[in-house]
C-alpha positions in Angstrom: -13.4 7.5 8.0 -13.5 4.1 5.5 -10.4 3.9 3.3 -10.7 1.3 0.6 -7.2 0.6 -1.6 -7.3 -0.9 -5.2 -4.0 -2.4 -6.2 -3.3 -4.4 -9.6 -1.2 -5.1 -12.2 -1.0 -1.8 -14.8 -3.6 -2.1 -17.4 -6.3 -4.2 -15.6 -8.7 -1.2 -15.2 -7.9 -0.7 -11.5 -8.5 3.0 -12.1 -12.0 2.3 -13.6 -12.9 -0.2 -11.1 -11.8 2.5 -8.0 -14.0 5.3 -9.9 -16.9 3.1 -10.0 -16.9 2.1 -6.5 -16.4 5.8 -5.6 -19.4 6.4 -7.9 -21.5 4.0 -6.0 -20.6 4.8 -2.5 -21.9 8.6 -3.3 -24.9 7.5 -4.9 -25.4 5.6 -1.4 -25.0 9.3 0.5 -21.6 8.8 1.7 -19.5 12.1 1.6 -16.8 10.5 -0.6 -13.4 11.1 -1.9 -11.5 9.3 -4.6 -7.8 10.1 -5.2 -4.7 8.3 -6.8 -1.3 7.8 -5.6 -0.1 6.8 -9.1 2.3 9.4 -10.5 0.4 8.6 -14.1 -3.0 9.9 -13.0 -5.8 8.5 -15.0 -8.8 9.5 -12.7 -9.3 12.8 -14.9 -9.6 10.3 -17.9 -12.0 7.9 -16.3 -14.2 10.3 -15.2 -13.7 12.5 -18.1 -13.5 15.5 -16.0 -10.4 17.9 -15.3 -9.2 17.0 -11.7 -6.9 18.8 -10.2 -4.6 19.0 -6.6 -7.3 20.2 -4.5 -10.6 18.1 -4.2 -12.8 18.9 -7.1 -16.9 17.8 -7.1 -17.5 15.5 -9.5 -21.2 14.4 -8.6 -23.5 14.8 -5.3 -21.4 13.5 -2.7 -18.6 12.5 -4.6 -15.0 14.6 -5.2 -12.2 13.5 -6.8 -8.3 14.3 -6.5 -5.2 14.2 -8.4 -2.1 14.8 -6.1 0.4 17.3 -7.0 3.3 15.6 -6.1 5.7 18.3 -6.4 3.4 20.4 -4.1 3.1 17.3 -1.4 7.1 16.8 -1.9 7.7 20.7 -0.9 5.1 20.2 2.1 6.5 16.9 3.5 10.0 16.8 2.0 11.1 20.1 1.6 14.2 20.2 4.2 15.0 16.6 3.2 15.0 17.5 -0.8 17.0 20.9 -0.2 19.8 19.0 1.5 20.1 16.3 -0.8 20.0 18.8 -3.7 22.7 20.9 -2.1 24.8 17.5 -1.5 24.7 16.6 -5.3 25.3 20.4 -6.6 28.4 20.3 -4.3 29.5 17.1 -6.3 29.6 19.2 -9.6 25.7 18.4 -10.9 23.8 21.1 -12.3 21.1 22.2 -9.7 18.0 21.2 -12.1 19.5 17.9 -12.4 20.0 17.5 -8.7 16.5 18.5 -7.9 15.4 15.7 -10.2 17.7 13.1 -8.5 16.7 14.3 -5.0 13.1 12.8 -5.7 14.2 9.1 -4.5 12.0 6.1 -5.9 8.8 5.9 -3.6 8.9 9.6 -2.5 6.1 10.4 -4.8 3.7 7.5 -3.8 4.8 8.1 -0.3 4.0 12.0 -0.3 0.4 10.9 -2.1 -0.4 8.6 1.3 0.6 11.3 3.6 -2.1 13.3 2.0 -4.5 10.4 2.8 -3.3 10.7 6.7 -4.1 14.7 6.5 -7.5 13.9 4.9 -8.1 11.4 7.5 -7.3 13.9 10.3 -9.3 16.7 8.6 -12.6 14.5 9.0 -14.5 16.1 6.0 -15.1 12.5 4.4 -16.7 9.3 5.6 -15.3 7.3 2.5 -11.9 7.5 0.6 -11.0 5.3 -2.4 -7.5 5.2 -3.3 -6.4 4.3 -6.9 -2.8 2.9 -6.2 0.2 2.9 -8.5 0.6 -0.5 -9.9 1.5 -3.5 -7.8 5.1 -3.4 -8.0 5.5 0.1 -6.9 2.8 -0.1 -4.2 4.5 -3.3 -2.6 7.9 -1.3 -2.3 5.9 1.2 -0.5 4.5 -0.9 1.8 7.9 -1.8 3.2 8.8 2.0 3.5 7.3 2.4 7.4 9.4 -0.3 8.4 12.6 0.6 6.8 12.1 4.2 8.3 11.5 3.0 11.6 14.6 1.0 11.4 16.5 4.0 10.3 15.1 6.0 13.2 15.9 3.4 15.7 19.6 2.5 14.6 21.1 5.1 13.0 19.2 8.4 13.2 20.2 9.4 16.9 24.0 8.2 16.4 24.2 10.2 13.2 22.4 13.3 14.4 25.1 13.5 17.5 27.8 12.6 15.3 26.9 15.6 12.8 26.4 18.0 15.4 29.5 17.5 17.0 31.9 17.7 13.6 29.5 20.3 12.2 31.5 23.4 13.2 35.2 22.2 12.4 34.1 20.6 9.2 32.1 23.4 7.9 35.1 24.6 5.9 37.0 21.5 5.4 34.7 19.3 3.7 34.0 19.9 -0.1 30.4 18.8 0.7 27.7 20.6 3.3 26.6 18.6 5.9 22.9 18.6 7.1 21.6 21.1 9.1 19.6 20.5 12.2 16.2 21.3 10.5 17.2 18.5 8.2 16.8 15.9 11.3 13.4 17.8 12.4 11.9 17.3 9.3 13.3 13.7 9.3 11.8 13.1 12.6 8.4 14.7 11.8 8.3 12.5 8.7 8.7 9.7 11.0 5.9 10.3 13.0 3.7 11.0 9.8 4.7 7.8 8.6 4.1 5.8 11.9 0.7 7.5 11.8 -0.1 6.5 8.2 1.1 2.6 8.8 -1.5 2.4 11.7 -4.6 3.7 9.4 -3.2 1.4 6.7 -3.0 -1.9 9.1 -6.3 -1.1 10.7 -8.2 -3.9 9.3 -11.6 -2.4 10.9 -11.6 1.0 8.8 -8.9 0.2 5.8 -9.1 -2.7 3.3 -7.0 -3.7 0.3 -9.1 -4.8 -2.9 -6.9 -6.6 -5.7 -8.1 -6.0 -9.1 -7.4 -8.7 -11.8 -8.0 -9.7 -15.5 -8.4 -13.5 -16.3 -4.8 -13.9 -17.7 -2.2 -16.2 -16.3 0.6 -13.6 -15.7 -1.9 -11.0 -14.0 -3.2 -14.1 -11.6 0.4 -15.2 -10.7 1.1 -11.4 -9.8 -2.2 -10.9 -8.0 -1.4 -14.2 -5.7 2.2 -12.3 -5.1 0.5 -9.1 -4.2 -2.0 -11.0 -1.8 1.1 -12.9 -0.2 3.0 -9.5 0.3 0.1 -7.3 1.2 -0.8 -9.6 4.1 3.1 -9.7 5.3 3.0 -6.0 5.7 0.0 -6.3 7.7 -2.9 -4.8 4.8 -6.2 -6.9 4.9 -7.5 -7.9 1.7 -11.3 -8.0 1.7 -12.0 -8.9 -1.8 -10.9 -9.9 -5.4 -12.3 -8.0 -8.1 -12.2 -9.4 -11.8 -12.6 -7.0 -14.7 -13.2 -7.7 -18.3 -15.0 -11.1 -18.4 -16.4 -12.1 -21.8 -20.1 -12.0 -21.1 -22.0 -15.4 -22.5 -23.5 -13.3 -25.3 -20.2 -13.3 -27.1 -20.5 -16.5 -29.1 -18.0 -15.6 -31.8 -15.7 -18.3 -32.8 -13.1 -15.9 -32.6 -13.3 -15.8 -28.9 -13.9 -19.1 -28.1 -10.7 -20.2 -26.7 -10.4 -16.7 -25.0 -13.7 -17.9 -23.1 -12.3 -21.4 -22.3 -9.2 -19.6 -20.8 -11.1 -17.3 -18.9 -13.5 -20.1 -17.3 -10.3 -21.9 -16.6 -8.6 -19.0 -14.9 -11.6 -17.9 -13.1 -11.8 -21.3 -11.2 -8.1 -21.0 -10.4 -9.2 -17.7 -9.0 -12.2 -19.2 -7.1 -9.7 -22.0 -5.6 -6.9 -19.6 -4.9 -8.7 -16.8 -3.0 -11.3 -18.5 -1.0 -12.8 -17.5 1.2 -12.4 -13.9 0.0 -15.4 -12.6 -1.8 -15.1 -12.3 -5.8 -16.7 -9.7 -7.7 -16.9 -9.6 -11.4 -17.4 -7.1 -14.2 -17.7 -8.0 -17.9 -16.1 -6.7 -20.9 -18.5 -3.8 -21.9 -19.1 -2.9 -25.5 -17.2 0.3 -25.2 -14.1 2.2 -23.0 -15.6 2.5 -19.5 -15.2 6.3 -19.3 -17.6 9.0 -17.7 -19.9 8.5 -15.1 -22.7 7.0 -17.0 -20.2 4.0 -18.0 -18.7 4.1 -14.5 -22.2 3.4 -13.1 -22.8 0.6 -15.3 -19.6 -1.0 -14.0 -20.5 -0.4 -10.5 -23.8 -2.2 -11.0 -22.2 -5.0 -12.8 -19.5 -5.2 -9.9 -21.6 -4.7 -6.7 -25.4 -5.0 -7.7 -27.4 -3.6 -4.7 -24.4 -4.3 -2.4 -23.2 -1.2 -0.2 -19.4 -1.6 -1.6 -18.0 0.4 1.4 -18.6 -2.4 3.7 -15.7 -4.5 4.9 -16.7 -7.8 2.9 -14.2 -10.3 4.8 -13.5 -9.3 8.3 -9.8 -10.4 8.7 -6.3 -9.2 10.5 -3.2 -10.5 8.7 -1.3 -10.6 12.3 -2.7 -11.9 15.8 -0.9 -12.2 18.9 -2.4 -14.8 21.6 -1.1 -16.5 24.8 -1.7 -20.1 25.3 -0.2 -22.5 28.0 2.2 -20.1 29.0 3.6 -19.3 25.9 2.7 -16.2 23.3 2.0 -16.9 19.8 2.3 -14.3 17.1 0.2 -15.6 13.8 0.9 -14.3 10.4 -1.2 -15.0 7.4 1.2 -15.5 4.3 -1.1 -17.0 1.7 0.9 -19.0 -1.2 3.9 -19.3 0.9 5.7 -22.7 1.2 8.1 -23.7 4.1 11.2 -23.2 1.8 10.2 -19.3 1.0 10.3 -18.0 4.6 13.3 -16.7 6.2 12.8 -16.1 10.0 15.4 -14.2 12.0 15.5 -12.7 15.7 17.6 -9.2 15.6 17.5 -7.8 19.3 13.7 -6.5 19.9 13.2 -7.1 16.1 11.9 -10.3 14.2 12.8 -10.1 10.7 10.5 -12.0 8.2 11.5 -12.4 4.8 9.6 -13.9 2.1 10.7 -13.8 -1.6 12.0 -10.4 -2.4 10.4 -8.7 0.4 11.3 -8.5 4.2 9.5 -7.1 7.1 10.9 -5.9 10.4 8.6 -6.7 13.1 9.3 -4.6 16.2 7.8 -6.9 18.8 5.7 -5.7 21.8 7.3 -5.6 25.2 5.5 -8.8 26.1 7.2 -10.7 23.3 10.6 -8.8 23.2 11.8 -10.3 26.6 10.9 -14.1 25.4 12.8 -16.3 23.3 11.6 -17.9 20.0 11.1 -21.6 20.8 9.6 -22.5 17.7 7.4 -21.9 14.4 5.5 -23.6 12.0 3.7 -22.9 8.5 0.5 -24.5 8.4 -2.6 -23.4 6.2 -1.0 -20.4 5.2 -0.4 -19.2 8.5 3.0 -18.5 10.0 2.8 -18.9 14.0 5.8 -18.2 15.6 6.1 -19.2 19.4 7.4 -16.9 22.4 8.5 -18.6 25.8 10.0 -17.1 28.9 13.8 -16.4 28.6 16.4 -18.4 31.0 19.1 -15.7 29.5 19.2 -12.9 27.1 16.4 -13.3 24.8 18.5 -13.0 21.5 
């Protein structure tokens, strides 16, 4: 299954671009599903058709789905949510309020992405197009698998054993409930699903991330950051899509400065993101709503090109061996040396860039070696590992 995720700042037309890509894929004969992980669903508006929590046929070979987050939470988070609700209720909150608080930030998007893994396992579609939440929410979500993995390795086993010991004695003594064994089983099951999801998202042969932007200063800056952090978390960006470019036939003096600014930013985009391919869609005469308008956008973006192909094959993380040393290379575009913080924590490597950090759980070949050096050159962080004389950390 080919998976293509579209991410961008809110308001850049990301949903329209994702919908147009899905429509073009279906026209080429691929059995295609377009879905949204954005709680503020807009796919129905883009196609001007009602879409539900189950796949709905839009055209031949094309189905659309807007995830019912409450249903997904009940499926994937039921035991966890029930315990958190009970915990808050025991502290005096009304049950309805406790149920709302029990939905932590990121849970809705994660539940939607877990549906993506279920779809892959079902094998019903050849192409799945994902309209992601705005950049900030999606970037926070990308770090969640590493956070869950860290918790499962460091705290989960100890916490589970400790609660199992004290539960019989504390049941009538504590003013709040302790989690039952079903809670821990649900956490363990969720951990397995999150691991499978991460494998899917970081498989550059099957999954690509495409960044959508407008030719505006703030949008361009956020897209640069998105490219950096997506690479940090192992997602392969294979194309940049520029939306709402003023066409040449717009000659009115009112738009003269806008056109000049757009040309300036277009040059910045080409210089910043090379060698990624760049696709453009002009600002249309009217809003892009409905299949006919989306088809025009697809033609403007891709022409006769198959949009499901991998436009730029790359892998954000590579491990190789040179002259007896192992080297781990991470692609980190737009990053300077002073922005990177690198730490060794046992079998983990903690890489922090700006506000985001990634826990890299090292494979056995690297975990038993010492870090002997690191360098950042040409948007690539290379970390060297050599045989350890003593403990590797």
